[in-house]
N, C-alpha and C positions, 0 to 999 in steps of 0.2 A: 251654389247653395239653393238658388231658386228651383233649379231642376230637381235637386234632391227632395225638397219639400213637396214638390208636385208628385213625384213618383212614390213617395213613402205612403204605405197603408199599413194599418195595424194587422190586417188579415194576413199579411206576408211575414209577420214576425213569428219565428218558431218558438215553441215553448221550452225546448231543450236549452240549457245554459251554454253560453259560449265557453270554449276551453282554449287556454293558451298552452301550447306545447313547445317548451324550450328546446328539446332535442330536435324537433322538426325545424325550428328556426335556425339552430346551429347547423343542421344539415344543409339547409338552403343557403346560409351564409357561406359555408365551406365550398359549396358549388359555385357561388358567385366569385369567391377568391380564386378558385382554380381557373375560372374563365377569364380572369384579368390578364392583360399583356404584362410583360416584365416592367415596362415603363409605368403602367397604371399601378401595378402592385408596389413598385418602388415608391411612387408618389404617395400612395395611401399608407405605406408602412413607415416611412421616414419619421413622421411626427410621433409615432409610438416609440420608436427607438430613441429619439431625442428627449421625449418627455421622461423616459425611464433612465436617462443619463447613460445609455449604452454608447451612443456616439454624440459628438459635438456638431457634426455636420460638415466636416472637412471633405474636400474633393476625394482624397485618398480613402477615407472611411466610406463614402458613398459608393466608390468603385468596388470596394470589398463587399458592401451590402448587396450590390447588384449581382455579384458572383454568387453570393450565398442564398439569396432569395429563392432561386429555382429549387434549391434543396429543401426548403420548408413549405413551399407553396402547396404541395400535395398533402401536407401533414397537418396544417392548421385549419381551424374553423372560425377563429376570431383573430383579428389583427393584433389584439393585445397579447397574443401568445408569442409573437415574434421576438420581443426583447429577451425573454427567458431562453429561447432557442439559439439566439445569435450572440448573446453576451460574451460567451467564451472567446470569441474572436477579437474582442476589443478590451478585455480587462487589462489593467496595468499591473496589478498584483494578483497573479493567478492563485487560486485556492480550490481545493477539492471540497465539494459539498460534504459537510460533516456527516450526513446520513449515508454517504457512499464510501467513506473512508474504510469502514469495516470490510467492504468487498474487495479492497486492494491491499489489505494488511496481512493476509495469510500467506503462507509459503508458496502455495500453488499460484496465486496471483502474482507474487513477486517473481517467480520463475517465468511466467508468461511475459511479464514486463521486461525482464532481463533479456530474454530471447528476442522479443520484439525490438528492443533497442538495438541489439546487435545486428539484426536483419535490416533495420531502417538506416543505421549508420553506413551500411555497405551500399545502399542504393545510390546510383549515379543520377537517375532520372527521378525527379520528385513530382509524380502525378498519381492520381487515384488508382489508375490501372496497375502501375508498377508497385505501389504500396500494397494494394490488395493481393496481387500475385505473390509477392515475397512473403507476406504474412500468412496467406492461405497455405502456401507450400510448407512453410516452417511449422505453423501451429496446428493446422488441420490435418494435412497429409502426413508430415513426419511425426508429430506428437500424437496424432489421433484424437485431438480435442474436438468437442462440438463447437460450432461457431459461437453460440451464445456464451459458452464458458470462455472461449479464447478471446473474444472481442469485448466482453463487458469490462474487464480490467483495463484494457487499452482505451476504451471509450471514456471511462472515468478518469484515467490518467491524463488524457489529452484535452478533454472538454470540461472535466470537473464534475460531471453529472452522469447519471445513467440514461438520461434522455437528451438526445441531441439530433441534429441532422445526420444524414448518412455518414458513417464513420470515416471511410477512406476519402471521400470528397472533403469532409471537414478537415482532415489532416493535410490534404493538399492546400487548402486555403490558409491554414495556420502556418505552413511552411516547415521545412525540415528542422531548422534550429529550434523553433518554438516547441515542436513536438518532442524532440530529444531532451530539451530542457525540462519540459513538464513530466516526461516519463522518469527522468532522473529524480525530480522532486518527489514524485509519487513513490519511488523506491526508497526514499529517505523517510517516508512516513512510518 
């Protein structure tokens, strides 16, 4: 404080007003989040997940969080965004966001979900590469759908929202049984 008062002079004060730029602050914050190691990112994110009641903090939950965090680290600019993006992995009673229900209620979306379910049931290996390969072959190559059209219904059916971490990696983390159950529930809407 002493050094600050000694160095301060009115002559060095600029006449232009100071400006606070929230977008710049968020960009800097996002850069800092991306620079964190997985351990640091986990340590910083867990309190937000616990506070939002996404997790209780069990060892099993923390292991799943560690697997999911790399999927969102590139996408978020504030740590308080993590609960909304990871909640789908931990919900007890899965429900589709009411705003997204309309996007999976039409016949085209139902056809996509039925075909996706059939392809996913046949998979022996449940990893994001095999999930993506099967769905891309079936929906994109065979049906000629655009990825945005083909995968939006599937994203909503499995995560409950139009916004989520990468789809195929999310499906891998959810597991085959949970994905198939959620797709069946979406077809019943």
